[in-house]
KEKE-3310 file (N, C-alpha, C; in steps of 0.2 Angstrom, whole numbers, plus 5000, padded with zeros to 4 digits):
npx = (5584:5589:5602:5605:5598:5590:5590:5578:5567:5551:5545:5537:5539:5535:5532:5533:5529:5534:5532:5521:5511:5508:5506:5514:5518:5530:5531:5538:5537:5543:5548:5536:5526:5528:5526:5512:5507:5512:5504:5493:5488:5486:5479:5488:5481:5474:5484:5490:5480:5479:5492:5492:5482:5487:5498:5492:5486:5496:5501:5490:5486:5497:5494:5485:5481:5481:5474:5471:5465:5465:5455:5453:5442:5437:5423:5415:5405:5411:5422:5432:5428:5430:5442:5452:5460:5470:5477:5486:5490:5506:5508:5517:5529:5541:5539:5534:5521:5507:5502:5489:5481:5469:5460:5444:5438:5430:5434:5431:5425:5435:5448:5464:5476:5471:5467:5469:5460:5449:5443:5435:5423:5407:5405:5410:5421:5428:5432:5437:5438:5443:5445:5446:5440:5427:5425:5417:5416:5421:5415:5417:5411:5413:5408:5415:5426:5435:5451:5459:5463:5470:5465:5452:5454:5458:5446:5438:5444:5442:5428:5422:5430:5434:5447:5460:5469:5483:5489:5504:5509:5519:5522:5527:5535:5552:5569:5582:5600:5607:5597:5581:5565:5554:5541:5540:5536:5531:5527:5520:5511:5502:5494:5484:5486:5473:5460:5451:5438:5434:5433:5419:5411:5395:5386:5388:5402:5417:5422:5420:5404:5399:5405:5416:5431:5449:5450:5438:5437:5445:5452:5457:5471:5475:5474:5484:5496:5493:5493:5506:5514:5509:5512:5526:5527:5523:5534:5541:5548:5546:5556:5562:5551:5549:5562:5575:5588:5586:5585:5571:5572:5582:5574:5564:5571:5575:5563:5555:5563:5562:5551:5553:5555:5552:5556:5550:5550:5553:5541:5542:5536:5527:5522:5507:5496:5481:5474:5469:5467:5460:5452:5445:5437:5430:5422:5414:5407:5394:5385:5373:5374:5367:5369:5383:5384:5380:5390:5400:5412:5413:5423:5422:5426:5427:5432:5442:5447:5459:5457:5466:5480:5480:5480:5475:5463:5459:5446:5439:5422:5415:5420:5415:5405:5390:5385:5395:5403:5415:5430:5442:5455:5451:5445:5430)
npy = (5568:5558:5558:5549:5538:5543:5543:5546:5542:5535:5539:5548:5563:5571:5588:5604:5621:5632:5645:5649:5641:5630:5614:5600:5589:5581:5571:5557:5547:5533:5518:5513:5519:5514:5500:5501:5505:5496:5485:5485:5489:5504:5517:5533:5544:5539:5533:5545:5550:5540:5540:5553:5552:5542:5548:5559:5551:5545:5557:5562:5550:5549:5559:5555:5546:5531:5515:5506:5507:5520:5526:5533:5539:5543:5546:5547:5553:5553:5545:5540:5531:5527:5530:5523:5521:5514:5516:5509:5509:5507:5492:5489:5497:5505:5498:5499:5510:5505:5506:5504:5504:5507:5509:5511:5512:5518:5512:5515:5528:5535:5548:5544:5552:5564:5578:5573:5575:5580:5568:5563:5570:5574:5571:5564:5566:5556:5552:5539:5531:5518:5511:5498:5483:5484:5498:5512:5515:5530:5542:5554:5565:5575:5586:5584:5596:5611:5610:5599:5583:5586:5599:5595:5587:5597:5605:5596:5595:5608:5609:5598:5596:5609:5613:5623:5618:5614:5607:5604:5596:5585:5574:5560:5552:5547:5545:5536:5538:5528:5519:5511:5519:5526:5528:5543:5553:5567:5578:5592:5594:5606:5612:5621:5622:5614:5624:5627:5633:5636:5649:5650:5652:5660:5661:5652:5646:5652:5644:5634:5630:5635:5630:5628:5636:5638:5652:5655:5650:5656:5667:5684:5684:5671:5670:5678:5671:5659:5663:5668:5656:5649:5657:5656:5642:5643:5645:5634:5621:5609:5599:5600:5595:5581:5577:5572:5577:5586:5584:5581:5588:5598:5605:5610:5619:5628:5633:5637:5643:5655:5652:5644:5629:5612:5596:5578:5561:5551:5542:5527:5520:5508:5497:5487:5474:5468:5457:5439:5421:5417:5428:5429:5418:5420:5431:5425:5417:5419:5415:5403:5385:5385:5398:5398:5389:5396:5404:5396:5391:5384:5375:5370:5378:5391:5407:5422:5438:5450:5467:5477:5471:5462:5448:5431:5420:5403:5392:5378:5374:5366:5369:5381:5394:5394:5381:5372:5358:5352:5355:5368:5361:5350:5340:5331)
npz = (5400:5413:5425:5436:5447:5462:5480:5486:5478:5477:5489:5503:5510:5525:5530:5539:5539:5550:5552:5544:5548:5541:5534:5525:5511:5502:5488:5479:5466:5457:5454:5459:5451:5439:5441:5444:5432:5422:5424:5415:5399:5395:5385:5381:5387:5397:5405:5409:5418:5428:5433:5438:5448:5456:5462:5469:5478:5485:5492:5499:5506:5516:5524:5533:5548:5545:5549:5540:5525:5512:5499:5483:5471:5455:5445:5430:5416:5404:5392:5400:5412:5425:5438:5449:5465:5478:5495:5506:5523:5532:5540:5550:5560:5550:5538:5521:5514:5504:5487:5474:5458:5446:5430:5421:5405:5390:5376:5362:5363:5368:5367:5363:5363:5367:5378:5394:5406:5400:5396:5406:5409:5416:5433:5448:5462:5474:5491:5501:5517:5526:5541:5545:5553:5565:5564:5557:5540:5531:5519:5507:5495:5481:5467:5450:5446:5440:5432:5432:5440:5452:5455:5458:5470:5478:5479:5485:5498:5502:5502:5509:5520:5525:5524:5518:5504:5493:5478:5469:5455:5445:5431:5421:5407:5408:5405:5411:5411:5398:5401:5401:5395:5408:5420:5430:5444:5453:5467:5477:5492:5500:5515:5525:5543:5553:5561:5576:5573:5558:5546:5536:5520:5518:5507:5497:5487:5479:5469:5454:5450:5461:5472:5487:5489:5493:5497:5502:5514:5523:5536:5539:5544:5542:5529:5524:5527:5520:5507:5505:5506:5495:5485:5485:5482:5469:5462:5459:5448:5435:5434:5447:5454:5450:5453:5448:5451:5462:5479:5490:5503:5500:5490:5498:5506:5496:5492:5503:5513:5521:5528:5539:5537:5543:5544:5544:5548:5533:5523:5515:5500:5491:5477:5479:5481:5487:5484:5483:5483:5493:5497:5485:5486:5498:5494:5486:5494:5498:5488:5481:5476:5464:5459:5458:5448:5437:5435:5430:5418:5401:5402:5414:5426:5438:5435:5440:5439:5445:5445:5448:5449:5439:5442:5439:5443:5444:5449:5457:5455:5463:5476:5480:5487:5498:5498:5496:5490:5492:5501:5499:5498:5492:5500:5505)
capx = (5588:5591:5608:5605:5592:5591:5588:5571:5562:5546:5545:5533:5542:5531:5536:5529:5531:5532:5530:5515:5506:5506:5509:5514:5521:5534:5531:5542:5536:5547:5546:5529:5521:5530:5523:5505:5505:5513:5499:5488:5490:5482:5481:5492:5477:5472:5490:5491:5475:5481:5498:5490:5478:5492:5502:5488:5484:5502:5501:5484:5486:5502:5492:5480:5484:5478:5476:5470:5465:5462:5453:5451:5439:5434:5418:5412:5401:5415:5425:5436:5422:5432:5449:5452:5466:5470:5483:5486:5495:5510:5505:5522:5534:5547:5537:5531:5514:5506:5498:5487:5477:5466:5455:5440:5437:5427:5440:5428:5424:5441:5453:5470:5481:5468:5468:5466:5455:5443:5440:5431:5416:5404:5404:5411:5427:5426:5437:5434:5443:5441:5450:5446:5435:5425:5425:5412:5419:5420:5415:5416:5410:5412:5407:5421:5427:5442:5454:5463:5462:5473:5460:5446:5456:5458:5439:5436:5446:5438:5421:5421:5434:5435:5454:5463:5474:5485:5494:5508:5511:5522:5522:5528:5540:5558:5574:5589:5606:5608:5592:5574:5560:5550:5537:5542:5531:5533:5523:5520:5505:5501:5488:5484:5484:5466:5459:5445:5432:5436:5428:5416:5407:5388:5382:5391:5409:5419:5424:5416:5397:5397:5409:5420:5438:5453:5449:5431:5437:5451:5451:5463:5478:5477:5475:5491:5501:5492:5495:5513:5516:5507:5517:5533:5527:5522:5541:5544:5548:5544:5562:5562:5546:5550:5568:5581:5594:5585:5582:5565:5575:5584:5568:5560:5575:5575:5556:5552:5568:5560:5545:5556:5553:5554:5554:5549:5552:5550:5537:5543:5529:5528:5516:5505:5489:5478:5470:5471:5462:5456:5448:5440:5432:5426:5417:5409:5404:5387:5381:5371:5376:5364:5372:5390:5384:5379:5397:5405:5414:5412:5428:5421:5430:5425:5438:5441:5453:5460:5457:5472:5486:5480:5481:5470:5462:5454:5443:5434:5415:5412:5423:5413:5398:5389:5383:5401:5403:5422:5434:5447:5460:5449:5442:5423)
capy = (5562:5559:5555:5544:5537:5545:5539:5548:5539:5531:5541:5554:5567:5576:5594:5609:5627:5634:5652:5650:5636:5626:5607:5598:5583:5580:5564:5555:5540:5530:5511:5512:5521:5509:5494:5502:5506:5490:5479:5486:5493:5509:5523:5538:5549:5535:5533:5551:5551:5535:5543:5559:5549:5538:5553:5562:5546:5545:5563:5562:5544:5550:5564:5552:5541:5525:5508:5501:5509:5526:5525:5539:5537:5548:5543:5552:5551:5553:5539:5538:5530:5526:5530:5521:5520:5512:5517:5504:5511:5502:5488:5489:5503:5504:5495:5504:5510:5501:5509:5501:5509:5505:5513:5508:5517:5516:5513:5517:5535:5538:5551:5541:5557:5570:5580:5567:5577:5580:5561:5561:5572:5576:5566:5566:5564:5553:5550:5534:5529:5512:5509:5491:5480:5488:5505:5514:5518:5537:5543:5561:5566:5582:5586:5586:5604:5613:5608:5593:5579:5590:5604:5591:5586:5604:5607:5591:5597:5615:5608:5593:5596:5616:5614:5625:5613:5615:5602:5605:5590:5584:5567:5559:5547:5549:5540:5536:5538:5521:5514:5511:5524:5524:5534:5547:5558:5571:5583:5595:5596:5611:5612:5625:5617:5615:5628:5625:5636:5639:5653:5647:5657:5658:5662:5648:5647:5656:5640:5632:5628:5638:5626:5632:5636:5640:5659:5656:5648:5659:5673:5688:5682:5664:5671:5681:5665:5654:5666:5668:5649:5647:5661:5653:5636:5644:5646:5627:5619:5601:5595:5600:5591:5574:5575:5569:5580:5590:5581:5585:5592:5604:5608:5613:5625:5632:5636:5639:5644:5660:5650:5639:5622:5607:5589:5573:5554:5550:5536:5523:5518:5502:5494:5482:5472:5463:5451:5432:5416:5416:5434:5428:5413:5424:5435:5420:5412:5421:5412:5396:5381:5387:5404:5396:5385:5401:5407:5391:5391:5378:5371:5368:5382:5398:5412:5429:5443:5456:5473:5481:5468:5457:5441:5427:5414:5397:5389:5372:5377:5362:5371:5388:5395:5391:5374:5369:5350:5350:5361:5370:5356:5344:5335:5332)
capz = (5402:5420:5426:5441:5452:5469:5486:5488:5474:5480:5496:5504:5515:5528:5533:5542:5539:5556:5552:5540:5551:5535:5534:5518:5509:5495:5486:5473:5463:5452:5452:5461:5446:5433:5443:5444:5425:5418:5425:5410:5393:5395:5381:5384:5391:5403:5409:5413:5423:5433:5436:5443:5454:5461:5465:5474:5483:5490:5496:5504:5511:5521:5529:5537:5552:5543:5551:5534:5518:5509:5492:5479:5465:5450:5441:5425:5411:5398:5390:5406:5417:5432:5440:5456:5468:5485:5498:5512:5528:5534:5545:5555:5559:5545:5532:5516:5512:5497:5482:5468:5454:5439:5426:5417:5400:5384:5370:5356:5363:5370:5363:5366:5364:5369:5385:5399:5410:5396:5395:5412:5408:5422:5438:5455:5465:5481:5496:5506:5522:5529:5546:5547:5557:5571:5563:5552:5534:5529:5512:5505:5488:5478:5460:5446:5445:5439:5426:5434:5446:5458:5457:5461:5477:5482:5480:5490:5505:5504:5502:5514:5526:5526:5524:5512:5501:5486:5475:5463:5453:5438:5430:5414:5406:5407:5403:5414:5406:5396:5403:5397:5397:5413:5423:5436:5446:5460:5469:5484:5494:5506:5519:5531:5548:5555:5567:5579:5570:5551:5543:5530:5516:5519:5501:5491:5486:5473:5464:5449:5452:5468:5477:5491:5487:5499:5499:5505:5521:5527:5539:5536:5546:5539:5522:5522:5528:5515:5500:5505:5505:5489:5480:5485:5478:5462:5458:5458:5441:5434:5436:5454:5457:5449:5457:5446:5454:5468:5484:5493:5508:5496:5487:5503:5508:5491:5491:5509:5519:5526:5532:5544:5536:5547:5541:5548:5545:5526:5522:5509:5496:5486:5474:5483:5479:5493:5481:5485:5481:5499:5496:5480:5489:5503:5490:5482:5499:5499:5483:5481:5471:5457:5457:5456:5441:5431:5434:5428:5411:5398:5404:5421:5431:5439:5435:5442:5437:5449:5440:5450:5447:5434:5444:5437:5448:5442:5455:5456:5457:5469:5482:5481:5489:5505:5497:5493:5491:5494:5504:5494:5497:5489:5504:5504)
cpx = (5590:5597:5609:5599:5594:5588:5581:5566:5557:5546:5540:5537:5537:5535:5530:5532:5529:5529:5523:5509:5503:5510:5509:5517:5524:5534:5535:5540:5540:5545:5539:5524:5522:5526:5515:5503:5506:5508:5494:5491:5486:5484:5484:5487:5475:5478:5491:5486:5477:5487:5496:5486:5483:5496:5498:5486:5490:5503:5496:5484:5491:5500:5487:5483:5480:5480:5475:5470:5461:5460:5451:5448:5436:5429:5415:5408:5404:5418:5429:5431:5424:5440:5449:5459:5465:5477:5482:5492:5499:5507:5510:5526:5540:5545:5534:5524:5513:5501:5496:5482:5475:5461:5451:5438:5433:5431:5437:5427:5430:5445:5460:5475:5478:5469:5465:5460:5448:5439:5435:5424:5414:5404:5406:5418:5426:5432:5434:5439:5440:5447:5450:5440:5433:5424:5420:5416:5417:5420:5413:5416:5409:5411:5414:5421:5434:5444:5458:5461:5464:5468:5454:5448:5456:5451:5436:5438:5443:5431:5419:5424:5436:5443:5457:5469:5476:5490:5497:5511:5515:5523:5523:5533:5546:5563:5581:5594:5607:5603:5586:5570:5556:5546:5541:5536:5533:5528:5523:5513:5506:5494:5488:5482:5477:5465:5452:5438:5434:5430:5425:5411:5400:5384:5385:5398:5410:5422:5419:5409:5396:5400:5414:5427:5442:5451:5443:5431:5443:5449:5457:5470:5480:5478:5481:5496:5500:5494:5502:5516:5515:5511:5524:5533:5526:5529:5544:5543:5547:5550:5563:5557:5547:5557:5573:5587:5593:5582:5576:5568:5578:5579:5565:5564:5575:5568:5554:5557:5566:5554:5547:5553:5556:5552:5554:5551:5549:5547:5539:5536:5531:5522:5514:5498:5487:5474:5473:5466:5457:5450:5442:5435:5428:5420:5412:5405:5396:5382:5379:5375:5374:5367:5379:5389:5383:5386:5402:5406:5412:5417:5427:5424:5426:5431:5436:5448:5453:5461:5464:5479:5486:5480:5474:5469:5457:5452:5439:5427:5413:5415:5420:5406:5396:5386:5389:5401:5410:5425:5439:5453:5458:5445:5434:5421)
cpy = (5564:5555:5549:5544:5539:5542:5540:5545:5534:5532:5547:5557:5572:5582:5599:5615:5631:5641:5653:5645:5632:5619:5605:5591:5584:5573:5563:5548:5538:5523:5510:5513:5516:5503:5495:5502:5500:5484:5480:5490:5498:5514:5528:5543:5546:5535:5539:5552:5546:5538:5549:5557:5546:5543:5557:5557:5545:5551:5563:5556:5545:5555:5561:5546:5535:5519:5504:5505:5516:5524:5532:5536:5543:5544:5548:5549:5551:5546:5536:5537:5530:5526:5528:5519:5518:5514:5513:5507:5506:5498:5488:5495:5501:5501:5501:5504:5507:5505:5504:5505:5505:5509:5509:5513:5514:5517:5516:5525:5539:5542:5549:5547:5564:5572:5575:5569:5578:5574:5559:5563:5575:5570:5568:5563:5562:5551:5545:5532:5523:5510:5502:5489:5484:5495:5506:5518:5525:5538:5550:5562:5573:5581:5587:5593:5606:5610:5602:5589:5583:5595:5600:5589:5592:5606:5602:5593:5604:5613:5604:5594:5604:5617:5617:5621:5615:5609:5605:5599:5590:5576:5566:5553:5550:5544:5541:5535:5530:5516:5515:5517:5521:5530:5537:5552:5561:5576:5586:5596:5601:5611:5616:5621:5619:5619:5625:5627:5639:5644:5650:5652:5655:5658:5658:5650:5650:5651:5638:5628:5630:5634:5630:5631:5638:5647:5660:5654:5650:5665:5677:5686:5675:5665:5674:5675:5661:5657:5667:5661:5647:5651:5658:5646:5637:5645:5639:5625:5611:5597:5595:5595:5583:5572:5571:5571:5584:5585:5585:5590:5599:5608:5613:5620:5630:5636:5640:5641:5650:5658:5645:5632:5617:5600:5584:5566:5553:5543:5533:5521:5513:5500:5488:5480:5467:5457:5444:5428:5416:5422:5432:5423:5416:5428:5431:5416:5414:5418:5405:5392:5383:5393:5402:5393:5390:5404:5403:5391:5385:5373:5368:5371:5388:5402:5419:5432:5449:5462:5477:5478:5463:5450:5437:5421:5409:5393:5383:5374:5373:5364:5378:5388:5392:5384:5370:5362:5348:5357:5362:5365:5350:5339:5336:5336)
cpz = (5409:5422:5430:5445:5459:5474:5488:5483:5478:5488:5497:5510:5518:5530:5535:5541:5545:5556:5549:5543:5545:5535:5527:5517:5503:5494:5479:5471:5457:5450:5454:5455:5440:5435:5442:5436:5421:5419:5419:5404:5391:5389:5385:5389:5397:5408:5413:5419:5429:5436:5441:5449:5459:5465:5470:5480:5488:5494:5501:5509:5517:5526:5534:5541:5551:5547:5545:5528:5517:5502:5489:5473:5461:5445:5437:5420:5404:5397:5396:5411:5424:5433:5447:5459:5476:5488:5505:5517:5530:5540:5551:5554:5555:5539:5528:5516:5506:5493:5477:5465:5448:5436:5422:5412:5394:5378:5364:5357:5365:5365:5366:5368:5366:5376:5390:5403:5406:5395:5400:5411:5415:5427:5445:5457:5472:5484:5501:5510:5526:5535:5549:5551:5564:5570:5557:5546:5533:5522:5511:5498:5486:5470:5456:5445:5444:5433:5426:5440:5452:5460:5460:5468:5481:5484:5485:5497:5507:5506:5508:5520:5529:5528:5518:5510:5494:5484:5469:5461:5446:5437:5423:5413:5405:5406:5407:5409:5404:5398:5399:5399:5403:5416:5429:5437:5453:5461:5476:5486:5500:5509:5525:5537:5551:5561:5570:5576:5563:5549:5536:5527:5517:5513:5496:5491:5479:5467:5459:5452:5459:5474:5481:5488:5493:5502:5503:5512:5525:5530:5537:5538:5543:5532:5520:5522:5522:5508:5500:5503:5498:5483:5480:5481:5471:5458:5457:5450:5441:5436:5443:5457:5456:5452:5454:5449:5460:5473:5488:5499:5505:5493:5492:5506:5503:5490:5497:5515:5523:5530:5538:5543:5541:5545:5546:5545:5538:5527:5515:5506:5491:5483:5478:5482:5485:5490:5483:5483:5487:5499:5491:5483:5494:5499:5487:5487:5500:5493:5484:5476:5464:5454:5454:5449:5435:5430:5431:5421:5408:5400:5411:5427:5432:5439:5438:5441:5442:5444:5442:5448:5442:5436:5442:5441:5444:5447:5453:5459:5463:5476:5484:5483:5495:5504:5494:5495:5493:5497:5498:5493:5494:5493:5504:5510)
residu = (MET:ILE:GLY:SER:LYS:ILE:ALA:TRP:ASP:ASP:THR:VAL:LEU:PRO:PHE:GLN:LEU:ASP:ARG:SER:ASP:VAL:ARG:GLY:ARG:VAL:ALA:ARG:LEU:ASP:GLY:VAL:LEU:ASP:GLU:VAL:LEU:LYS:GLN:HIS:ASP:TYR:PRO:PRO:SER:VAL:GLU:ALA:LEU:VAL:ALA:GLU:MET:ALA:LEU:LEU:THR:ALA:LEU:ILE:GLY:GLN:THR:ILE:LYS:LEU:ARG:TRP:LYS:LEU:SER:LEU:GLN:VAL:ARG:GLY:ASP:GLY:PRO:ALA:ARG:LEU:ILE:ALA:THR:ASP:TYR:TYR:GLY:PRO:SER:LYS:GLU:GLY:GLU:PRO:ALA:ARG:ILE:ARG:ALA:TYR:ALA:SER:TYR:ASP:ALA:GLU:ARG:LEU:GLU:PRO:THR:GLY:ASP:PRO:TYR:ASP:GLN:ILE:GLY:LYS:GLY:TYR:PHE:ALA:VAL:LEU:ILE:ASP:GLN:GLY:LYS:GLY:THR:THR:PRO:TYR:GLN:GLY:ILE:THR:PRO:ILE:ALA:GLY:GLY:SER:LEU:ALA:THR:CYS:ALA:GLU:THR:TYR:PHE:ALA:GLN:SER:GLU:GLN:LEU:PRO:THR:ARG:PHE:GLU:LEU:SER:PHE:GLY:LYS:SER:THR:LEU:ALA:GLY:GLY:PRO:GLU:SER:TRP:ARG:ALA:GLY:GLY:VAL:MET:LEU:GLN:LEU:MET:PRO:LYS:ALA:SER:PRO:HIS:VAL:ALA:GLN:ASP:GLY:GLY:SER:ALA:GLU:GLY:GLY:LEU:LEU:SER:ALA:SER:ASP:ILE:LEU:ASP:ALA:ASP:ALA:GLU:GLU:ASN:TRP:VAL:ARG:ALA:ASN:THR:LEU:LEU:ASP:THR:VAL:ASP:ASP:LEU:GLU:LEU:ILE:GLY:PRO:THR:VAL:GLN:PRO:THR:ASP:LEU:LEU:VAL:ARG:LEU:PHE:HIS:GLU:GLU:ALA:PRO:ARG:VAL:PHE:ASP:ALA:GLN:PRO:VAL:SER:PHE:GLY:CYS:THR:CYS:SER:GLU:GLU:ARG:VAL:ARG:ASP:SER:LEU:SER:ILE:TYR:SER:ALA:LYS:ASP:ILE:ALA:HIS:MET:THR:THR:ASP:GLU:GLY:HIS:VAL:THR:ALA:ASP:CYS:GLN:PHE:CYS:GLY:ALA:HIS:TYR:VAL:LEU:ASP:PRO:ALA:THR:LEU:GLY:PHE:GLU:ALA:GLU:LYS:ALA:PRO:ASP:GLY:ASP:SER)
# end
């Protein structure tokens, strides 16, 4: 039972440990996670995967100076085929970042209450960064490895970015005193500040499948700082992470007071989807009238559903495609 909602819900707080040369983030998701998950009726194991990915997305997205979008994707050959999230950086100073997420799964093969991570199987973890028009999108991919999505993300940063990274996450359903059950999540991300020439293992890494881990890319001085910060983070508990009573600033002092923690401006986060009728029309503008006819239902409409927010669009086929007979407003 949680006594009261606190002001830090749905925020990401950046910080730096000056003594250790470690930067980090503390994230708290409350209403955002409820908004993400209420769009769909996922089984418990899929809900847990989406919750973990949304929390990772909030932590990672805030570390990147985005002009537009960060996407995380996990694709596997198990019953949980796809977990996808998007993080949209704020378009103006003071505005919240926006997060959306969805999952695709095989209900017949899924173990609804089984271990969530086991439902993924073999596959890959991908990070995609799109900075908008006039830029080249970035994509980094690593194999699924370890025992959690957080471990997959740590492996990605070690393998693709040569940045030692640690995530400590907690998420689940909780109940405000006298209120309904809702989702809460919280986590801490640590990342060794990048150096000009990281030390990289030459003969493969020590992680699963020969992938790199944090210990493979550290020199002796950096390793001492990194181990010390991680040892301190090991003492955190779940209630401190999700934050019913402990504010992020108090948590940082409790964990890292000897490392000289320094905090920066917190970033608010909200649920947000970018779908619109205009975007649906744009995506269909490459099709001929014959193609549009194949998409038309028996009722004489073309329909589209947003996988992220559940929005349902019903469109006149005569207004679609590059051979459209009418404009969207009905004019010839």
